[in-house]
Gaussian input, Z-matrix of N, CA and C with variables (Angstrom, degrees):
# hf/3-21g

backbone

0 1
 N
 C     1     B1
 C     2     B2     1     A1
 N     3     B3     2     A2     1     D1
 C     4     B4     3     A3     2     D2
 C     5     B5     4     A4     3     D3
 N     6     B6     5     A5     4     D4
 C     7     B7     6     A6     5     D5
 C     8     B8     7     A7     6     D6
 N     9     B9     8     A8     7     D7
 C    10    B10     9     A9     8     D8
 C    11    B11    10    A10     9     D9
 N    12    B12    11    A11    10    D10
 C    13    B13    12    A12    11    D11
 C    14    B14    13    A13    12    D12
 N    15    B15    14    A14    13    D13
 C    16    B16    15    A15    14    D14
 C    17    B17    16    A16    15    D15
 N    18    B18    17    A17    16    D16
 C    19    B19    18    A18    17    D17
 C    20    B20    19    A19    18    D18
 N    21    B21    20    A20    19    D19
 C    22    B22    21    A21    20    D20
 C    23    B23    22    A22    21    D21
 N    24    B24    23    A23    22    D22
 C    25    B25    24    A24    23    D23
 C    26    B26    25    A25    24    D24
 N    27    B27    26    A26    25    D25
 C    28    B28    27    A27    26    D26
 C    29    B29    28    A28    27    D27
 N    30    B30    29    A29    28    D28
 C    31    B31    30    A30    29    D29
 C    32    B32    31    A31    30    D30
 N    33    B33    32    A32    31    D31
 C    34    B34    33    A33    32    D32
 C    35    B35    34    A34    33    D33
 N    36    B36    35    A35    34    D34
 C    37    B37    36    A36    35    D35
 C    38    B38    37    A37    36    D36
 N    39    B39    38    A38    37    D37
 C    40    B40    39    A39    38    D38
 C    41    B41    40    A40    39    D39
 N    42    B42    41    A41    40    D40
 C    43    B43    42    A42    41    D41
 C    44    B44    43    A43    42    D42
 N    45    B45    44    A44    43    D43
 C    46    B46    45    A45    44    D44
 C    47    B47    46    A46    45    D45
 N    48    B48    47    A47    46    D46
 C    49    B49    48    A48    47    D47
 C    50    B50    49    A49    48    D48
 N    51    B51    50    A50    49    D49
 C    52    B52    51    A51    50    D50
 C    53    B53    52    A52    51    D51
 N    54    B54    53    A53    52    D52
 C    55    B55    54    A54    53    D53
 C    56    B56    55    A55    54    D54
 N    57    B57    56    A56    55    D55
 C    58    B58    57    A57    56    D56
 C    59    B59    58    A58    57    D57
 N    60    B60    59    A59    58    D58
 C    61    B61    60    A60    59    D59
 C    62    B62    61    A61    60    D60
 N    63    B63    62    A62    61    D61
 C    64    B64    63    A63    62    D62
 C    65    B65    64    A64    63    D63
 N    66    B66    65    A65    64    D64
 C    67    B67    66    A66    65    D65
 C    68    B68    67    A67    66    D66
 N    69    B69    68    A68    67    D67
 C    70    B70    69    A69    68    D68
 C    71    B71    70    A70    69    D69
 N    72    B72    71    A71    70    D70
 C    73    B73    72    A72    71    D71
 C    74    B74    73    A73    72    D72
 N    75    B75    74    A74    73    D73
 C    76    B76    75    A75    74    D74
 C    77    B77    76    A76    75    D75
 N    78    B78    77    A77    76    D76
 C    79    B79    78    A78    77    D77
 C    80    B80    79    A79    78    D78
 N    81    B81    80    A80    79    D79
 C    82    B82    81    A81    80    D80
 C    83    B83    82    A82    81    D81
 N    84    B84    83    A83    82    D82
 C    85    B85    84    A84    83    D83
 C    86    B86    85    A85    84    D84
 N    87    B87    86    A86    85    D85
 C    88    B88    87    A87    86    D86
 C    89    B89    88    A88    87    D87
 N    90    B90    89    A89    88    D88
 C    91    B91    90    A90    89    D89
 C    92    B92    91    A91    90    D90
 N    93    B93    92    A92    91    D91
 C    94    B94    93    A93    92    D92
 C    95    B95    94    A94    93    D93
 N    96    B96    95    A95    94    D94
 C    97    B97    96    A96    95    D95
 C    98    B98    97    A97    96    D96
 N    99    B99    98    A98    97    D97
 C   100   B100    99    A99    98    D98
 C   101   B101   100   A100    99    D99
 N   102   B102   101   A101   100   D100
 C   103   B103   102   A102   101   D101
 C   104   B104   103   A103   102   D102
 N   105   B105   104   A104   103   D103
 C   106   B106   105   A105   104   D104
 C   107   B107   106   A106   105   D105
 N   108   B108   107   A107   106   D106
 C   109   B109   108   A108   107   D107
 C   110   B110   109   A109   108   D108
 N   111   B111   110   A110   109   D109
 C   112   B112   111   A111   110   D110
 C   113   B113   112   A112   111   D111
 N   114   B114   113   A113   112   D112
 C   115   B115   114   A114   113   D113
 C   116   B116   115   A115   114   D114
 N   117   B117   116   A116   115   D115
 C   118   B118   117   A117   116   D116
 C   119   B119   118   A118   117   D117
 N   120   B120   119   A119   118   D118
 C   121   B121   120   A120   119   D119
 C   122   B122   121   A121   120   D120
 N   123   B123   122   A122   121   D121
 C   124   B124   123   A123   122   D122
 C   125   B125   124   A124   123   D123
 N   126   B126   125   A125   124   D124
 C   127   B127   126   A126   125   D125
 C   128   B128   127   A127   126   D126
 N   129   B129   128   A128   127   D127
 C   130   B130   129   A129   128   D128
 C   131   B131   130   A130   129   D129
 N   132   B132   131   A131   130   D130
 C   133   B133   132   A132   131   D131
 C   134   B134   133   A133   132   D132
 N   135   B135   134   A134   133   D133
 C   136   B136   135   A135   134   D134
 C   137   B137   136   A136   135   D135
 N   138   B138   137   A137   136   D136
 C   139   B139   138   A138   137   D137
 C   140   B140   139   A139   138   D138
 N   141   B141   140   A140   139   D139
 C   142   B142   141   A141   140   D140
 C   143   B143   142   A142   141   D141
 N   144   B144   143   A143   142   D142
 C   145   B145   144   A144   143   D143
 C   146   B146   145   A145   144   D144
 N   147   B147   146   A146   145   D145
 C   148   B148   147   A147   146   D146
 C   149   B149   148   A148   147   D147
 N   150   B150   149   A149   148   D148
 C   151   B151   150   A150   149   D149
 C   152   B152   151   A151   150   D150
 N   153   B153   152   A152   151   D151
 C   154   B154   153   A153   152   D152
 C   155   B155   154   A154   153   D153
 N   156   B156   155   A155   154   D154
 C   157   B157   156   A156   155   D155
 C   158   B158   157   A157   156   D156
 N   159   B159   158   A158   157   D157
 C   160   B160   159   A159   158   D158
 C   161   B161   160   A160   159   D159
 N   162   B162   161   A161   160   D160
 C   163   B163   162   A162   161   D161
 C   164   B164   163   A163   162   D162
 N   165   B165   164   A164   163   D163
 C   166   B166   165   A165   164   D164
 C   167   B167   166   A166   165   D165
 N   168   B168   167   A167   166   D166
 C   169   B169   168   A168   167   D167
 C   170   B170   169   A169   168   D168
 N   171   B171   170   A170   169   D169
 C   172   B172   171   A171   170   D170
 C   173   B173   172   A172   171   D171
 N   174   B174   173   A173   172   D172
 C   175   B175   174   A174   173   D173
 C   176   B176   175   A175   174   D174
 N   177   B177   176   A176   175   D175
 C   178   B178   177   A177   176   D176
 C   179   B179   178   A178   177   D177
 N   180   B180   179   A179   178   D178
 C   181   B181   180   A180   179   D179
 C   182   B182   181   A181   180   D180
 N   183   B183   182   A182   181   D181
 C   184   B184   183   A183   182   D182
 C   185   B185   184   A184   183   D183
 N   186   B186   185   A185   184   D184
 C   187   B187   186   A186   185   D185
 C   188   B188   187   A187   186   D186
 N   189   B189   188   A188   187   D187
 C   190   B190   189   A189   188   D188
 C   191   B191   190   A190   189   D189
 N   192   B192   191   A191   190   D190
 C   193   B193   192   A192   191   D191
 C   194   B194   193   A193   192   D192
 N   195   B195   194   A194   193   D193
 C   196   B196   195   A195   194   D194
 C   197   B197   196   A196   195   D195
 N   198   B198   197   A197   196   D196
 C   199   B199   198   A198   197   D197
 C   200   B200   199   A199   198   D198
 N   201   B201   200   A200   199   D199
 C   202   B202   201   A201   200   D200
 C   203   B203   202   A202   201   D201
 N   204   B204   203   A203   202   D202
 C   205   B205   204   A204   203   D203
 C   206   B206   205   A205   204   D204
 N   207   B207   206   A206   205   D205
 C   208   B208   207   A207   206   D206
 C   209   B209   208   A208   207   D207
 N   210   B210   209   A209   208   D208
 C   211   B211   210   A210   209   D209
 C   212   B212   211   A211   210   D210
 N   213   B213   212   A212   211   D211
 C   214   B214   213   A213   212   D212
 C   215   B215   214   A214   213   D213
 N   216   B216   215   A215   214   D214
 C   217   B217   216   A216   215   D215
 C   218   B218   217   A217   216   D216
 N   219   B219   218   A218   217   D217
 C   220   B220   219   A219   218   D218
 C   221   B221   220   A220   219   D219
 N   222   B222   221   A221   220   D220
 C   223   B223   222   A222   221   D221
 C   224   B224   223   A223   222   D222
 N   225   B225   224   A224   223   D223
 C   226   B226   225   A225   224   D224
 C   227   B227   226   A226   225   D225
 N   228   B228   227   A227   226   D226
 C   229   B229   228   A228   227   D227
 C   230   B230   229   A229   228   D228
 N   231   B231   230   A230   229   D229
 C   232   B232   231   A231   230   D230
 C   233   B233   232   A232   231   D231
 N   234   B234   233   A233   232   D232
 C   235   B235   234   A234   233   D233
 C   236   B236   235   A235   234   D234
 N   237   B237   236   A236   235   D235
 C   238   B238   237   A237   236   D236
 C   239   B239   238   A238   237   D237
 N   240   B240   239   A239   238   D238
 C   241   B241   240   A240   239   D239
 C   242   B242   241   A241   240   D240
 N   243   B243   242   A242   241   D241
 C   244   B244   243   A243   242   D242
 C   245   B245   244   A244   243   D243
 N   246   B246   245   A245   244   D244
 C   247   B247   246   A246   245   D245
 C   248   B248   247   A247   246   D246
 N   249   B249   248   A248   247   D247
 C   250   B250   249   A249   248   D248
 C   251   B251   250   A250   249   D249
 N   252   B252   251   A251   250   D250
 C   253   B253   252   A252   251   D251
 C   254   B254   253   A253   252   D252
 N   255   B255   254   A254   253   D253
 C   256   B256   255   A255   254   D254
 C   257   B257   256   A256   255   D255
 N   258   B258   257   A257   256   D256
 C   259   B259   258   A258   257   D257
 C   260   B260   259   A259   258   D258
 N   261   B261   260   A260   259   D259
 C   262   B262   261   A261   260   D260
 C   263   B263   262   A262   261   D261
 N   264   B264   263   A263   262   D262
 C   265   B265   264   A264   263   D263
 C   266   B266   265   A265   264   D264
 N   267   B267   266   A266   265   D265
 C   268   B268   267   A267   266   D266
 C   269   B269   268   A268   267   D267
 N   270   B270   269   A269   268   D268
 C   271   B271   270   A270   269   D269
 C   272   B272   271   A271   270   D270
 N   273   B273   272   A272   271   D271
 C   274   B274   273   A273   272   D272
 C   275   B275   274   A274   273   D273
 N   276   B276   275   A275   274   D274
 C   277   B277   276   A276   275   D275
 C   278   B278   277   A277   276   D276
 N   279   B279   278   A278   277   D277
 C   280   B280   279   A279   278   D278
 C   281   B281   280   A280   279   D279
 N   282   B282   281   A281   280   D280
 C   283   B283   282   A282   281   D281
 C   284   B284   283   A283   282   D282
 N   285   B285   284   A284   283   D283
 C   286   B286   285   A285   284   D284
 C   287   B287   286   A286   285   D285
 N   288   B288   287   A287   286   D286
 C   289   B289   288   A288   287   D287
 C   290   B290   289   A289   288   D288
 N   291   B291   290   A290   289   D289
 C   292   B292   291   A291   290   D290
 C   293   B293   292   A292   291   D291
 N   294   B294   293   A293   292   D292
 C   295   B295   294   A294   293   D293
 C   296   B296   295   A295   294   D294
 N   297   B297   296   A296   295   D295
 C   298   B298   297   A297   296   D296
 C   299   B299   298   A298   297   D297
 N   300   B300   299   A299   298   D298
 C   301   B301   300   A300   299   D299
 C   302   B302   301   A301   300   D300
 N   303   B303   302   A302   301   D301
 C   304   B304   303   A303   302   D302
 C   305   B305   304   A304   303   D303
 N   306   B306   305   A305   304   D304
 C   307   B307   306   A306   305   D305
 C   308   B308   307   A307   306   D306
 N   309   B309   308   A308   307   D307
 C   310   B310   309   A309   308   D308
 C   311   B311   310   A310   309   D309
 N   312   B312   311   A311   310   D310
 C   313   B313   312   A312   311   D311
 C   314   B314   313   A313   312   D312

   B1=1.4486
   B2=1.5242
   B3=1.3236
   B4=1.4583
   B5=1.5249
   B6=1.3455
   B7=1.4591
   B8=1.5247
   B9=1.3230
   B10=1.4668
   B11=1.5237
   B12=1.3280
   B13=1.4678
   B14=1.5250
   B15=1.3291
   B16=1.4659
   B17=1.5209
   B18=1.3141
   B19=1.4600
   B20=1.5273
   B21=1.3166
   B22=1.4652
   B23=1.5190
   B24=1.3231
   B25=1.4632
   B26=1.5249
   B27=1.3186
   B28=1.4598
   B29=1.5158
   B30=1.3254
   B31=1.4648
   B32=1.5248
   B33=1.3191
   B34=1.4636
   B35=1.5279
   B36=1.3245
   B37=1.4688
   B38=1.5257
   B39=1.3313
   B40=1.4585
   B41=1.5198
   B42=1.3160
   B43=1.4572
   B44=1.5236
   B45=1.3170
   B46=1.4650
   B47=1.5228
   B48=1.3252
   B49=1.4555
   B50=1.5274
   B51=1.3188
   B52=1.4673
   B53=1.5344
   B54=1.3268
   B55=1.4748
   B56=1.5247
   B57=1.3092
   B58=1.4722
   B59=1.5287
   B60=1.3171
   B61=1.4668
   B62=1.5236
   B63=1.3180
   B64=1.4611
   B65=1.5306
   B66=1.3300
   B67=1.4619
   B68=1.5273
   B69=1.3364
   B70=1.4611
   B71=1.5223
   B72=1.3150
   B73=1.4620
   B74=1.5253
   B75=1.3227
   B76=1.4598
   B77=1.5229
   B78=1.3261
   B79=1.4491
   B80=1.5196
   B81=1.3061
   B82=1.4636
   B83=1.5252
   B84=1.2954
   B85=1.4600
   B86=1.5338
   B87=1.3082
   B88=1.4611
   B89=1.5226
   B90=1.3065
   B91=1.4613
   B92=1.5270
   B93=1.3137
   B94=1.4660
   B95=1.5217
   B96=1.3340
   B97=1.4613
   B98=1.5226
   B99=1.3092
   B100=1.4608
   B101=1.5262
   B102=1.3261
   B103=1.4637
   B104=1.5190
   B105=1.3392
   B106=1.4561
   B107=1.5282
   B108=1.3182
   B109=1.4669
   B110=1.5261
   B111=1.3306
   B112=1.4619
   B113=1.5212
   B114=1.3086
   B115=1.4716
   B116=1.5242
   B117=1.3183
   B118=1.4681
   B119=1.5269
   B120=1.3332
   B121=1.4685
   B122=1.5228
   B123=1.3169
   B124=1.4598
   B125=1.5142
   B126=1.3301
   B127=1.4602
   B128=1.5289
   B129=1.3202
   B130=1.4713
   B131=1.5313
   B132=1.3271
   B133=1.4702
   B134=1.5198
   B135=1.3306
   B136=1.4678
   B137=1.5309
   B138=1.3331
   B139=1.4658
   B140=1.5277
   B141=1.3223
   B142=1.4667
   B143=1.5164
   B144=1.3206
   B145=1.4690
   B146=1.5201
   B147=1.3313
   B148=1.4726
   B149=1.5223
   B150=1.3154
   B151=1.4689
   B152=1.5191
   B153=1.3181
   B154=1.4607
   B155=1.5255
   B156=1.3217
   B157=1.4655
   B158=1.5239
   B159=1.3323
   B160=1.4624
   B161=1.5258
   B162=1.3381
   B163=1.4701
   B164=1.5180
   B165=1.3300
   B166=1.4714
   B167=1.5215
   B168=1.3371
   B169=1.4631
   B170=1.5150
   B171=1.3130
   B172=1.4576
   B173=1.5154
   B174=1.3413
   B175=1.4545
   B176=1.5187
   B177=1.3101
   B178=1.4634
   B179=1.5257
   B180=1.3268
   B181=1.4528
   B182=1.5278
   B183=1.3109
   B184=1.4668
   B185=1.5163
   B186=1.3454
   B187=1.4681
   B188=1.5321
   B189=1.3124
   B190=1.4679
   B191=1.5210
   B192=1.3434
   B193=1.4619
   B194=1.5266
   B195=1.3386
   B196=1.4579
   B197=1.5221
   B198=1.3133
   B199=1.4645
   B200=1.5261
   B201=1.3227
   B202=1.4594
   B203=1.5169
   B204=1.3290
   B205=1.4662
   B206=1.5172
   B207=1.3206
   B208=1.4594
   B209=1.5219
   B210=1.3100
   B211=1.4622
   B212=1.5094
   B213=1.3090
   B214=1.4667
   B215=1.5229
   B216=1.3246
   B217=1.4723
   B218=1.5199
   B219=1.3312
   B220=1.4585
   B221=1.5203
   B222=1.3150
   B223=1.4669
   B224=1.5228
   B225=1.3268
   B226=1.4677
   B227=1.5232
   B228=1.3163
   B229=1.4649
   B230=1.5269
   B231=1.3105
   B232=1.4632
   B233=1.5230
   B234=1.3274
   B235=1.4583
   B236=1.5219
   B237=1.3140
   B238=1.4564
   B239=1.5340
   B240=1.3301
   B241=1.4645
   B242=1.5251
   B243=1.3355
   B244=1.4698
   B245=1.5219
   B246=1.3135
   B247=1.4606
   B248=1.5224
   B249=1.3133
   B250=1.4638
   B251=1.5299
   B252=1.3361
   B253=1.4661
   B254=1.5293
   B255=1.3358
   B256=1.4651
   B257=1.5313
   B258=1.3215
   B259=1.4672
   B260=1.5218
   B261=1.3277
   B262=1.4640
   B263=1.5257
   B264=1.3282
   B265=1.4657
   B266=1.5236
   B267=1.3135
   B268=1.4694
   B269=1.5199
   B270=1.3317
   B271=1.4636
   B272=1.5239
   B273=1.3296
   B274=1.4590
   B275=1.5229
   B276=1.3219
   B277=1.4658
   B278=1.5310
   B279=1.3165
   B280=1.4707
   B281=1.5174
   B282=1.3180
   B283=1.4740
   B284=1.5177
   B285=1.3203
   B286=1.4664
   B287=1.5218
   B288=1.3248
   B289=1.4715
   B290=1.5322
   B291=1.3271
   B292=1.4730
   B293=1.5220
   B294=1.3259
   B295=1.4659
   B296=1.5262
   B297=1.3195
   B298=1.4665
   B299=1.5270
   B300=1.3373
   B301=1.4659
   B302=1.5173
   B303=1.3155
   B304=1.4630
   B305=1.5115
   B306=1.3177
   B307=1.4538
   B308=1.5147
   B309=1.3178
   B310=1.4674
   B311=1.5176
   B312=1.3047
   B313=1.4736
   B314=1.5139
   A1=111.36
   A2=116.97
   A3=120.24
   A4=110.81
   A5=116.78
   A6=119.68
   A7=111.06
   A8=116.50
   A9=120.90
   A10=110.36
   A11=116.94
   A12=120.48
   A13=111.16
   A14=116.62
   A15=119.49
   A16=111.36
   A17=116.68
   A18=120.73
   A19=111.12
   A20=117.29
   A21=120.52
   A22=111.01
   A23=116.82
   A24=119.61
   A25=111.92
   A26=117.34
   A27=119.65
   A28=111.31
   A29=116.08
   A30=119.66
   A31=111.34
   A32=116.95
   A33=120.59
   A34=111.12
   A35=117.03
   A36=120.34
   A37=111.14
   A38=117.19
   A39=119.62
   A40=111.54
   A41=116.64
   A42=121.37
   A43=110.15
   A44=117.02
   A45=121.00
   A46=112.65
   A47=118.17
   A48=121.07
   A49=111.31
   A50=116.68
   A51=120.31
   A52=108.56
   A53=117.21
   A54=120.18
   A55=113.85
   A56=117.56
   A57=120.80
   A58=110.99
   A59=116.52
   A60=119.88
   A61=111.73
   A62=116.72
   A63=120.11
   A64=109.99
   A65=116.17
   A66=121.41
   A67=111.21
   A68=117.47
   A69=120.62
   A70=111.42
   A71=117.02
   A72=120.33
   A73=112.46
   A74=117.34
   A75=120.44
   A76=114.44
   A77=118.28
   A78=121.28
   A79=114.90
   A80=118.40
   A81=122.20
   A82=107.92
   A83=116.51
   A84=119.85
   A85=110.09
   A86=114.79
   A87=119.73
   A88=110.23
   A89=115.32
   A90=120.00
   A91=109.54
   A92=115.64
   A93=119.80
   A94=111.53
   A95=116.71
   A96=120.24
   A97=111.22
   A98=117.06
   A99=121.12
   A100=110.13
   A101=116.67
   A102=119.83
   A103=111.33
   A104=117.07
   A105=119.77
   A106=111.47
   A107=117.16
   A108=120.38
   A109=110.64
   A110=117.02
   A111=120.19
   A112=111.21
   A113=118.04
   A114=120.58
   A115=110.92
   A116=116.18
   A117=119.95
   A118=110.16
   A119=116.76
   A120=120.13
   A121=110.52
   A122=117.39
   A123=120.63
   A124=112.54
   A125=116.72
   A126=119.08
   A127=111.93
   A128=117.15
   A129=120.06
   A130=110.56
   A131=116.56
   A132=119.53
   A133=111.07
   A134=117.30
   A135=119.68
   A136=110.78
   A137=116.87
   A138=120.16
   A139=110.85
   A140=116.50
   A141=120.06
   A142=112.21
   A143=116.95
   A144=118.85
   A145=110.66
   A146=117.25
   A147=119.81
   A148=110.47
   A149=116.84
   A150=120.07
   A151=111.82
   A152=117.13
   A153=120.65
   A154=111.14
   A155=116.41
   A156=119.68
   A157=111.07
   A158=116.63
   A159=120.20
   A160=110.66
   A161=117.34
   A162=120.33
   A163=111.75
   A164=117.42
   A165=118.76
   A166=112.96
   A167=118.51
   A168=119.78
   A169=114.64
   A170=118.13
   A171=120.97
   A172=112.38
   A173=114.29
   A174=119.84
   A175=112.85
   A176=117.58
   A177=118.87
   A178=112.43
   A179=118.05
   A180=120.59
   A181=113.89
   A182=118.56
   A183=122.21
   A184=114.42
   A185=118.80
   A186=118.66
   A187=113.33
   A188=116.67
   A189=120.04
   A190=109.98
   A191=116.29
   A192=120.18
   A193=110.81
   A194=117.03
   A195=121.26
   A196=111.55
   A197=117.47
   A198=120.28
   A199=109.90
   A200=117.38
   A201=120.31
   A202=112.44
   A203=116.56
   A204=120.25
   A205=111.69
   A206=116.43
   A207=120.15
   A208=110.38
   A209=116.70
   A210=119.81
   A211=113.03
   A212=117.04
   A213=120.86
   A214=111.45
   A215=117.06
   A216=118.70
   A217=110.89
   A218=116.85
   A219=119.65
   A220=111.62
   A221=117.34
   A222=120.38
   A223=111.51
   A224=116.79
   A225=119.89
   A226=109.95
   A227=115.81
   A228=120.09
   A229=111.27
   A230=117.74
   A231=121.38
   A232=111.30
   A233=117.01
   A234=119.40
   A235=112.99
   A236=118.15
   A237=121.33
   A238=112.24
   A239=117.99
   A240=121.66
   A241=114.29
   A242=121.35
   A243=119.08
   A244=114.20
   A245=117.30
   A246=120.30
   A247=112.80
   A248=117.52
   A249=122.24
   A250=110.76
   A251=119.00
   A252=118.84
   A253=112.82
   A254=117.07
   A255=119.27
   A256=110.51
   A257=116.83
   A258=120.36
   A259=110.81
   A260=117.17
   A261=120.52
   A262=110.40
   A263=117.10
   A264=120.64
   A265=111.30
   A266=116.86
   A267=120.80
   A268=110.51
   A269=117.03
   A270=120.53
   A271=111.08
   A272=116.77
   A273=119.92
   A274=112.08
   A275=116.62
   A276=120.22
   A277=110.70
   A278=116.64
   A279=119.93
   A280=112.03
   A281=117.00
   A282=120.18
   A283=110.61
   A284=117.27
   A285=120.72
   A286=110.75
   A287=116.83
   A288=120.49
   A289=110.62
   A290=116.34
   A291=119.73
   A292=111.15
   A293=116.69
   A294=119.59
   A295=111.11
   A296=117.06
   A297=120.59
   A298=112.13
   A299=116.67
   A300=118.89
   A301=112.75
   A302=117.02
   A303=120.42
   A304=114.89
   A305=118.33
   A306=121.58
   A307=108.36
   A308=117.25
   A309=121.09
   A310=110.07
   A311=113.27
   A312=118.86
   A313=108.75
   D1=-31.96
   D2=-179.67
   D3=-62.49
   D4=-38.07
   D5=179.62
   D6=-62.34
   D7=-42.09
   D8=-178.76
   D9=-66.67
   D10=-43.35
   D11=-179.93
   D12=-63.33
   D13=-44.29
   D14=178.77
   D15=-65.23
   D16=-41.51
   D17=-178.86
   D18=-64.88
   D19=-47.25
   D20=-179.59
   D21=-63.61
   D22=-45.78
   D23=-178.48
   D24=-70.24
   D25=-29.44
   D26=173.88
   D27=-65.24
   D28=-45.35
   D29=177.39
   D30=-66.16
   D31=-36.72
   D32=177.52
   D33=-64.35
   D34=-42.05
   D35=178.02
   D36=-65.04
   D37=-40.44
   D38=176.91
   D39=-65.87
   D40=-34.51
   D41=175.68
   D42=-65.06
   D43=-45.18
   D44=-179.42
   D45=-71.31
   D46=-15.38
   D47=176.48
   D48=-70.67
   D49=-15.95
   D50=176.65
   D51=-84.97
   D52=131.78
   D53=-175.68
   D54=-56.79
   D55=-38.19
   D56=-178.35
   D57=-62.21
   D58=-45.99
   D59=-177.49
   D60=-73.24
   D61=-34.80
   D62=176.09
   D63=-61.84
   D64=-43.96
   D65=178.72
   D66=-64.46
   D67=-36.70
   D68=177.94
   D69=-60.71
   D70=-40.93
   D71=-175.19
   D72=-83.38
   D73=-43.11
   D74=-172.68
   D75=-103.01
   D76=-12.07
   D77=177.73
   D78=77.82
   D79=9.91
   D80=177.79
   D81=-147.10
   D82=164.46
   D83=-179.38
   D84=-84.19
   D85=156.24
   D86=-178.24
   D87=-98.82
   D88=156.60
   D89=176.96
   D90=-84.69
   D91=169.32
   D92=178.55
   D93=-63.51
   D94=-35.87
   D95=179.98
   D96=-65.43
   D97=-39.94
   D98=179.11
   D99=-66.45
   D100=-42.39
   D101=179.26
   D102=-62.40
   D103=-43.54
   D104=178.54
   D105=-65.57
   D106=-40.14
   D107=178.40
   D108=-63.30
   D109=-40.78
   D110=178.42
   D111=-66.71
   D112=-38.05
   D113=177.63
   D114=-64.95
   D115=-44.63
   D116=179.52
   D117=-64.43
   D118=-43.71
   D119=179.29
   D120=-64.78
   D121=-40.18
   D122=-179.33
   D123=-64.69
   D124=-48.80
   D125=179.73
   D126=-68.48
   D127=-32.37
   D128=176.71
   D129=-66.62
   D130=-41.56
   D131=178.07
   D132=-66.16
   D133=-38.19
   D134=177.36
   D135=-64.54
   D136=-42.41
   D137=177.09
   D138=-64.90
   D139=-39.05
   D140=177.34
   D141=-64.32
   D142=-37.68
   D143=178.52
   D144=-68.63
   D145=-36.47
   D146=176.29
   D147=-64.55
   D148=-46.62
   D149=179.28
   D150=-63.60
   D151=-36.84
   D152=178.18
   D153=-67.72
   D154=-39.46
   D155=177.43
   D156=-65.52
   D157=-39.90
   D158=178.12
   D159=-67.62
   D160=-38.80
   D161=179.42
   D162=-65.54
   D163=-35.04
   D164=-177.18
   D165=-87.23
   D166=-24.96
   D167=-175.77
   D168=-124.82
   D169=0.06
   D170=179.72
   D171=80.64
   D172=173.51
   D173=-177.83
   D174=-72.42
   D175=-19.52
   D176=-177.06
   D177=-76.24
   D178=-37.25
   D179=-177.02
   D180=-118.75
   D181=-16.51
   D182=-177.75
   D183=-58.46
   D184=-51.27
   D185=178.61
   D186=-64.02
   D187=-32.68
   D188=178.09
   D189=-66.41
   D190=-43.84
   D191=177.01
   D192=-62.60
   D193=-39.86
   D194=-179.00
   D195=-64.17
   D196=-41.62
   D197=178.65
   D198=-63.85
   D199=-41.21
   D200=176.73
   D201=-64.15
   D202=-42.40
   D203=178.23
   D204=-64.17
   D205=-39.07
   D206=178.83
   D207=-63.13
   D208=-41.13
   D209=177.95
   D210=-65.53
   D211=-45.16
   D212=-178.01
   D213=-68.49
   D214=-46.42
   D215=179.91
   D216=-67.67
   D217=-33.31
   D218=175.62
   D219=-64.81
   D220=-40.84
   D221=177.39
   D222=-64.30
   D223=-41.32
   D224=177.42
   D225=-59.58
   D226=-45.47
   D227=-179.76
   D228=-66.58
   D229=-41.33
   D230=-179.37
   D231=-64.10
   D232=-41.02
   D233=-178.48
   D234=-78.89
   D235=-25.66
   D236=-177.41
   D237=-87.81
   D238=-36.91
   D239=-172.18
   D240=-59.90
   D241=-46.39
   D242=-175.88
   D243=-63.01
   D244=-27.62
   D245=-175.78
   D246=-97.91
   D247=-40.21
   D248=-176.09
   D249=-141.19
   D250=79.19
   D251=179.44
   D252=-63.90
   D253=-30.76
   D254=177.74
   D255=-66.31
   D256=-39.00
   D257=178.44
   D258=-66.02
   D259=-35.02
   D260=177.72
   D261=-64.25
   D262=-40.07
   D263=178.14
   D264=-69.40
   D265=-39.25
   D266=178.26
   D267=-65.09
   D268=-38.79
   D269=178.12
   D270=-61.55
   D271=-36.42
   D272=176.04
   D273=-63.39
   D274=-42.47
   D275=178.18
   D276=-65.66
   D277=-41.03
   D278=178.15
   D279=-65.10
   D280=-35.21
   D281=178.13
   D282=-64.81
   D283=-39.51
   D284=177.73
   D285=-66.11
   D286=-42.98
   D287=178.97
   D288=-63.41
   D289=-43.06
   D290=179.36
   D291=-64.18
   D292=-39.87
   D293=179.17
   D294=-68.15
   D295=-37.97
   D296=-179.04
   D297=-69.59
   D298=-32.10
   D299=-179.79
   D300=-87.58
   D301=-6.80
   D302=176.26
   D303=86.27
   D304=22.45
   D305=176.89
   D306=-68.72
   D307=134.78
   D308=179.09
   D309=-112.91
   D310=153.09
   D311=179.16
   D312=-102.34

């Protein structure tokens, strides 16, 4: 579950690093510092999800699982964002809470 939460939140942070999407969610434009922080956080979360997938499944299947997770979480974000950007952000928070409490899928 930790891999999925990191992957989704990494993609969400990269999405929010774009001025258009940041404005959609928060109603104001972001500064350059915020955009850079979101990019760094997004890529760090993506790297963390890859490392977590490799740690749980090894080098033989970990990267394959990570690519699949990236595709699925990306599709969820792509289909959810245009209609309910607030719900997409809430889903990211719920994914972190579920991963922290040890909920398994």
